[in-house]
C-alpha positions as CSV (number, residue, x, y, z in Angstrom):
1,M,109.8,127.2,103.4
2,I,108.1,123.8,103.9
3,R,104.9,122.9,102.2
4,K,102.8,123.3,105.4
5,Q,103.9,126.9,105.7
6,K,102.9,127.6,102.1
7,I,99.5,125.9,102.7
8,I,98.6,128.1,105.6
9,Q,99.7,131.2,103.9
10,R,97.7,130.3,100.8
11,A,94.7,129.4,103.0
12,I,94.8,132.8,104.7
13,A,95.2,134.7,101.5
14,A,92.3,132.8,100.0
15,N,90.0,133.5,103.0
16,V,89.6,129.7,103.7
17,I,89.3,130.8,107.3
18,D,86.7,133.6,107.8
19,S,84.4,135.0,110.4
20,N,82.2,131.9,110.2
21,L,84.7,129.2,109.4
22,T,87.2,129.7,112.2
23,A,88.8,126.3,112.3
24,V,89.6,124.1,109.3
25,G,91.1,120.7,108.7
26,I,93.2,120.4,105.6
27,M,94.1,117.2,103.8
28,D,97.1,117.4,101.4
29,F,96.1,114.9,98.7
30,D,99.4,115.1,96.9
31,S,101.3,114.0,100.1
32,L,98.6,111.4,100.8
33,K,99.3,109.8,97.5
34,T,103.0,109.7,98.2
35,T,102.3,108.0,101.5
36,V,100.2,105.3,99.8
37,D,102.9,104.8,97.2
38,D,105.5,104.4,100.0
39,A,103.4,101.7,101.6
40,Y,103.1,99.7,98.3
41,A,106.8,100.2,97.6
42,A,107.8,98.7,100.9
43,F,106.0,95.4,100.5
44,P,105.9,92.7,97.8
45,S,103.0,92.2,95.4
46,N,101.2,89.7,97.5
47,F,100.4,92.5,100.0
48,F,97.2,94.4,99.6
49,H,96.6,97.6,101.6
50,T,93.3,98.7,103.0
51,F,92.6,102.0,104.8
52,A,91.1,101.9,108.3
53,V,88.1,104.2,107.5
54,K,87.7,105.2,111.1
55,A,91.0,107.1,110.8
56,N,89.4,109.6,108.3
57,A,85.8,108.8,107.4
58,L,85.3,111.6,104.8
59,V,83.9,110.5,101.4
60,Q,86.3,112.7,99.4
61,V,89.3,111.4,101.2
62,L,88.2,107.8,100.7
63,K,87.6,108.4,97.0
64,A,91.1,109.6,96.7
65,L,92.5,106.7,98.6
66,K,90.5,104.3,96.3
67,E,92.1,106.0,93.3
68,Y,95.5,105.6,94.9
69,G,95.0,101.8,95.2
70,M,93.8,101.2,98.7
71,G,90.9,99.1,99.9
72,A,88.6,100.0,102.8
73,E,88.6,98.4,106.3
74,V,85.4,99.3,108.2
75,A,84.5,98.8,111.8
76,S,80.9,100.0,111.9
77,P,77.8,100.1,109.7
78,G,78.3,103.8,109.3
79,E,81.8,103.3,108.0
80,L,80.5,100.7,105.6
81,L,78.0,103.1,104.3
82,I,80.6,105.8,103.8
83,A,82.9,103.4,102.0
84,L,80.1,102.4,99.6
85,Q,79.3,106.1,99.0
86,A,83.0,106.6,98.2
87,G,82.6,104.0,95.4
88,Y,84.3,101.0,97.0
89,S,83.0,97.7,95.6
90,S,82.2,94.7,97.9
91,E,85.4,92.9,97.2
92,Q,87.4,96.0,98.2
93,I,85.9,96.2,101.7
94,I,86.4,94.2,104.9
95,F,84.2,94.5,107.9
96,D,85.8,94.2,111.3
97,S,83.4,95.4,114.0
98,P,83.5,93.4,117.2
99,A,79.7,94.1,117.7
100,K,78.2,93.1,114.3
101,T,74.4,92.7,114.4
102,L,72.6,89.9,112.6
103,D,71.6,92.5,110.0
104,D,75.3,93.5,109.6
105,L,76.3,89.9,109.0
106,H,73.5,89.3,106.6
107,T,74.4,92.4,104.6
108,C,78.1,91.3,104.3
109,I,77.5,87.6,103.4
110,K,74.6,88.4,101.0
111,N,76.7,91.1,99.2
112,D,80.1,89.3,99.2
113,I,81.7,91.7,101.7
114,S,84.6,90.0,103.6
115,L,84.6,90.0,107.4
116,N,86.5,88.8,110.4
117,I,84.7,86.9,113.2
118,D,85.3,88.1,116.8
119,N,83.9,85.2,118.8
120,L,82.1,81.9,118.8
121,Q,78.6,83.4,119.2
122,E,79.2,85.4,116.0
123,L,80.4,82.2,114.4
124,A,77.0,80.5,115.2
125,R,75.2,83.3,113.4
126,I,77.4,83.0,110.4
127,D,76.9,79.3,110.2
128,K,73.2,79.9,109.7
129,L,73.8,82.6,107.1
130,M,76.3,80.5,105.2
131,S,73.7,77.8,104.9
132,E,71.4,80.4,103.4
133,Y,74.0,81.9,101.1
134,P,76.4,78.9,100.3
135,E,77.7,80.7,97.2
136,S,78.8,83.8,99.1
137,K,82.2,85.1,98.0
138,S,82.9,86.8,101.3
139,I,86.4,85.9,102.6
140,I,85.8,85.0,106.2
141,G,88.2,84.4,109.0
142,F,88.7,84.7,112.8
143,R,90.3,87.7,114.4
144,I,92.9,86.2,116.7
145,N,94.1,87.7,120.0
146,P,97.6,86.2,120.4
147,Q,97.7,87.5,124.0
148,I,101.3,88.7,123.7
149,G,101.1,91.9,125.7
150,G,100.5,95.6,125.2
151,G,102.4,98.8,124.3
152,K,102.9,102.1,126.1
153,I,99.2,103.2,125.7
154,S,96.8,100.8,127.4
155,S,93.7,102.1,125.6
156,T,95.2,101.3,122.2
157,S,96.8,97.9,123.1
158,T,94.8,95.1,121.5
159,A,96.8,91.9,122.2
160,T,96.7,91.8,126.0
161,A,95.4,88.8,127.9
162,T,92.1,90.4,128.5
163,S,91.6,92.4,125.4
164,K,88.0,93.0,124.2
165,F,89.0,92.0,120.7
166,G,89.2,88.6,119.0
167,Y,89.5,85.0,119.9
168,A,91.8,84.4,122.9
169,L,94.4,82.0,121.4
170,A,96.2,81.0,124.6
171,D,93.2,80.4,126.8
172,G,92.4,76.8,127.7
173,N,92.1,74.5,124.7
174,N,91.2,77.3,122.3
175,R,94.0,76.6,119.8
176,Q,92.8,73.1,119.1
177,E,89.2,74.1,119.2
178,L,89.9,76.7,116.5
179,I,91.7,74.1,114.3
180,N,88.6,71.9,114.6
181,I,86.4,74.8,113.6
182,Y,88.4,75.4,110.4
183,K,88.4,71.7,109.6
184,Q,84.6,71.7,109.7
185,R,84.1,74.9,107.6
186,P,85.9,75.0,104.3
187,W,84.6,78.6,103.8
188,L,86.9,79.8,106.5
189,K,89.8,81.0,104.4
190,S,91.5,83.7,106.4
191,L,93.1,84.6,109.8
192,H,93.3,88.1,111.2
193,T,95.2,89.9,114.0
194,H,95.6,93.5,114.9
195,T,98.4,93.5,117.5
196,G,99.8,97.0,117.3
197,S,98.6,100.6,117.5
198,Q,100.1,103.9,118.7
199,G,102.6,103.1,121.5
200,C,103.4,99.6,120.3
201,E,106.9,98.5,119.2
202,L,107.3,97.0,115.7
203,E,108.7,93.9,117.2
204,L,105.5,93.4,119.2
205,M,103.4,93.8,116.0
206,A,105.6,91.3,114.2
207,R,105.2,88.8,117.0
208,G,101.4,89.0,116.5
209,V,101.8,88.4,112.8
210,K,104.1,85.5,113.4
211,A,101.5,83.9,115.7
212,I,98.8,83.9,113.1
213,T,101.2,82.7,110.4
214,E,102.2,79.7,112.5
215,L,98.6,79.1,113.3
216,A,97.6,79.2,109.6
217,E,100.4,76.7,108.8
218,E,99.2,74.4,111.6
219,I,95.6,74.6,110.4
220,N,96.4,74.0,106.7
221,D,98.7,71.0,107.6
222,S,95.9,69.6,109.8
223,I,93.4,69.9,107.0
224,G,95.9,68.5,104.4
225,H,95.7,71.4,101.9
226,Q,95.9,75.2,101.9
227,Q,92.5,76.2,103.1
228,I,93.7,79.5,104.6
229,E,94.7,81.7,101.7
230,R,94.7,85.2,103.3
231,L,96.4,86.6,106.4
232,D,95.0,89.9,107.5
233,I,97.8,91.5,109.6
234,G,95.9,94.6,110.6
235,G,97.4,98.1,110.8
236,G,98.5,100.1,113.8
237,L,101.8,101.4,112.6
238,P,102.8,104.1,115.1
239,V,103.2,107.8,114.0
240,N,105.9,110.2,115.2
241,F,104.0,113.2,116.5
242,S,107.0,115.0,117.9
243,S,108.6,116.2,114.6
244,E,108.2,116.3,110.9
245,E,110.2,113.1,110.5
246,V,108.3,110.0,109.3
247,T,109.3,107.3,111.7
248,P,108.9,104.4,111.7
249,T,108.5,104.0,107.9
250,F,106.6,101.4,106.1
251,K,110.0,100.0,104.9
252,E,111.3,99.7,108.4
253,Y,108.2,97.8,109.4
254,A,108.5,95.6,106.4
255,D,112.1,94.8,107.3
256,V,111.1,93.8,110.9
257,L,108.3,91.7,109.5
258,E,110.5,89.9,107.0
259,A,113.1,89.1,109.6
260,A,110.4,87.7,112.0
261,V,108.0,86.1,109.5
262,P,109.8,85.5,106.2
263,L,107.1,83.1,104.9
264,I,104.6,86.0,104.3
265,F,107.0,87.5,101.8
266,T,107.2,84.4,99.6
267,G,103.8,84.8,98.0
268,K,102.3,81.7,99.7
269,Y,99.6,83.9,101.3
270,Q,97.8,87.0,100.2
271,V,98.6,89.5,103.0
272,K,96.2,92.3,103.8
273,T,97.0,95.4,105.9
274,E,94.7,97.9,107.5
275,F,96.8,101.0,108.0
276,G,94.9,104.1,109.1
277,R,96.8,106.6,111.2
278,A,100.1,105.9,109.4
279,I,98.4,106.8,106.1
280,A,96.5,109.9,107.1
281,A,98.0,111.6,110.2
282,K,101.0,113.5,108.7
283,N,99.0,114.5,105.6
284,G,96.5,116.6,107.5
285,V,96.7,119.8,109.6
286,I,94.2,121.9,111.5
287,I,94.3,125.7,111.2
288,T,92.4,127.8,113.7
289,R,92.2,131.5,114.5
290,V,93.2,132.9,117.8
291,E,90.2,134.8,119.1
292,Y,91.5,136.2,122.4
293,T,94.6,136.1,124.6
294,K,95.2,136.9,128.3
295,N,97.5,136.2,131.1
296,S,96.6,134.2,134.2
297,G,98.9,133.1,137.0
298,G,101.9,133.9,134.9
299,R,100.6,131.8,132.0
300,H,99.8,133.2,128.6
301,I,96.5,131.7,127.4
302,A,95.5,131.8,123.7
303,T,91.9,130.9,123.1
304,T,91.2,129.3,119.6
305,H,88.3,127.6,117.9
306,A,89.9,124.1,117.8
307,G,89.6,122.0,121.0
308,A,87.9,119.0,122.4
309,Q,85.2,119.0,119.6
310,I,87.8,118.1,117.0
311,L,91.0,117.3,119.0
312,T,89.2,114.9,121.3
313,R,92.0,112.5,122.0
314,T,94.4,115.2,122.9
315,A,92.0,117.1,125.1
316,F,91.0,114.0,127.2
317,L,94.3,112.1,127.1
318,P,97.0,114.8,126.6
319,K,99.9,112.6,127.8
320,S,99.1,109.8,125.4
321,W,98.2,112.1,122.4
322,P,100.4,115.2,122.5
323,L,100.4,117.4,119.4
324,R,102.8,120.0,118.1
325,V,101.6,123.5,117.3
326,S,103.0,126.4,115.3
327,G,101.9,130.0,115.5
328,F,101.4,132.3,112.5
329,S,100.7,136.0,112.3
330,A,97.5,137.3,110.7
331,D,99.2,137.7,107.4
332,G,100.7,134.1,107.5
333,I,104.2,134.7,108.7
334,E,105.4,132.0,111.0
335,K,106.1,133.2,114.6
336,T,109.6,132.2,115.7
337,P,111.9,133.1,118.6
338,E,113.7,135.4,116.1
339,N,110.6,137.6,115.4
340,S,108.5,137.1,118.6
341,E,109.0,136.9,122.4
342,V,108.8,133.3,123.7
343,V,106.4,133.0,126.6
344,T,104.9,130.1,128.6
345,T,101.7,129.3,126.8
346,D,98.5,127.3,127.0
347,V,96.7,127.0,123.7
348,A,93.0,126.5,124.5
349,G,89.9,125.4,122.6
350,P,86.4,126.9,122.7
351,C,84.6,124.2,124.8
352,C,83.3,125.0,128.3
353,F,85.4,122.7,130.4
354,A,88.9,123.2,131.9
355,G,90.6,120.4,130.1
356,D,89.9,121.8,126.6
357,L,93.5,122.5,125.8
358,I,95.6,121.8,122.7
359,C,98.9,122.2,124.6
360,V,99.8,123.2,128.1
361,N,102.8,125.0,129.6
362,Q,104.7,125.2,126.3
363,Q,107.4,127.7,125.4
364,L,105.9,129.3,122.3
365,P,106.3,132.6,120.4
366,E,103.7,134.9,121.9
367,L,100.3,134.7,120.2
368,A,97.9,137.6,119.7
369,P,94.3,137.9,118.6
370,N,93.7,137.2,114.9
371,D,96.9,135.1,114.7
372,Y,96.6,131.5,113.6
373,V,97.6,128.2,115.2
374,L,98.6,125.3,113.0
375,V,98.1,121.9,114.7
376,H,100.4,119.3,113.0
377,D,99.7,115.6,112.2
378,T,95.9,115.7,112.5
379,G,94.9,114.0,109.3
380,G,93.8,110.9,111.2
381,Y,91.3,110.7,114.1
382,Y,90.8,114.5,114.5
383,F,88.8,116.7,112.2
384,S,87.3,113.6,110.6
385,N,85.9,112.2,113.9
386,H,82.3,111.1,114.4
387,F,80.8,114.3,115.8
388,D,77.9,115.8,113.9
389,Y,79.2,118.6,111.8
390,N,75.9,120.4,112.0
391,S,76.8,120.9,115.7
392,L,80.1,122.5,114.6
393,P,79.1,125.3,112.3
394,R,82.5,126.9,112.4
395,V,84.5,123.8,111.5
396,G,85.2,122.8,107.9
397,V,87.5,120.5,105.9
398,Y,89.4,121.4,102.7
399,A,91.4,119.3,100.3
400,V,94.6,120.9,99.0
401,S,96.5,119.7,95.9
402,G,99.0,121.0,93.4
403,N,102.6,122.1,93.6
404,D,103.8,124.5,96.2
405,D,103.5,127.5,93.8
406,N,100.0,126.6,92.6
407,L,98.1,125.2,95.6
408,Q,94.4,124.6,95.0
409,F,91.8,124.3,97.8
410,E,88.5,122.4,97.5
411,C,85.9,122.5,100.3
412,I,84.9,118.9,101.1
413,R,83.0,119.4,104.4
414,R,81.2,122.5,105.6
415,A,78.0,122.6,107.7
416,D,75.3,125.3,107.6
417,T,76.1,128.4,109.6
418,I,73.8,129.8,112.2
419,E,72.8,132.6,109.8
420,D,72.0,129.9,107.2
421,V,69.6,128.2,109.6
422,L,68.0,131.4,110.8
423,N,67.4,132.5,107.2
424,K,65.6,129.2,106.5
425,M,63.2,129.7,109.4
């Protein structure tokens, strides 16, 4: 029996899911630590790994990741606040939003929080702030769009010719203009790119890293000394959602990078990563109860309490973000073809629109009311999304830790129930 099966059985036995809390996200902190250890083991000591907070913006998860040795990459003021609440210090955070306000920039530079510049208008704001805070210890650099193409999912491709992100390196005379910008500003000490994401090949990601490494060398040579000390190579390592296998691995990515850009493995530069999905996804699951089942047009439909409100990407873009599901009986026994009839099934969520479906037209062991559905690989960008939990009174999040025979659950997010609110009125 794999660990996930033991987790759901223990969750059912411990009444983690009840009449009020009918869907839960569970983060396996032991497995999360193993994943972070794997990332550090794959790269040399000049690499420092930060976690993309948007992938799982829960304070208790971030506290654990900080303990495991990761920094925090934030892309909004809200994420910055959450990272600070989790105990991250200024030097452990980098701010990457493409829409930083003047107040955001002031906060970063005044408090020594590192940041990446998206465009020349932002640079003009930072020029003024750096004259006000010349002793700031913020490590500042440009986000570069190497304009080398996209992957299989257009909405997560960030290095296309017209991407909304970063400074377009191949347009016009931009390359030389950027060199001149760095020459005039000795406080610019970093370069950043985020070339890959889900649907991108490792080789494409490596090409983006190679582009900023060559640019850093060109800028440093032009200046006459090593002004650029840090290369921020982003995250975006794809996740395999089709099986339990972890592929690609951090080691596989490191090997591709070393073959394409050996210089970054020599220690000449500090190299920073921003992995998110690859750290969190496979260490979290969603468990939800089947409320009703019916048949319609020859299709078996199982209605659950997990849908577009927590599985947003899959509900709105099912072809790009398919998820695996497993069924369990009310007492936690996995439903398999050996113990249940296999039928053509849609697993639906609770939201009132037709696209609120976890999976469609799948051959699954037949589900019944009070069964449970486990949705795999949802530790990133699902139950930790930015919806207000007070609008989701039946959704909670638990941390699980311990060995398989002594699993311990801790509630880390649970909103008031309707009864709680009524009783306060």
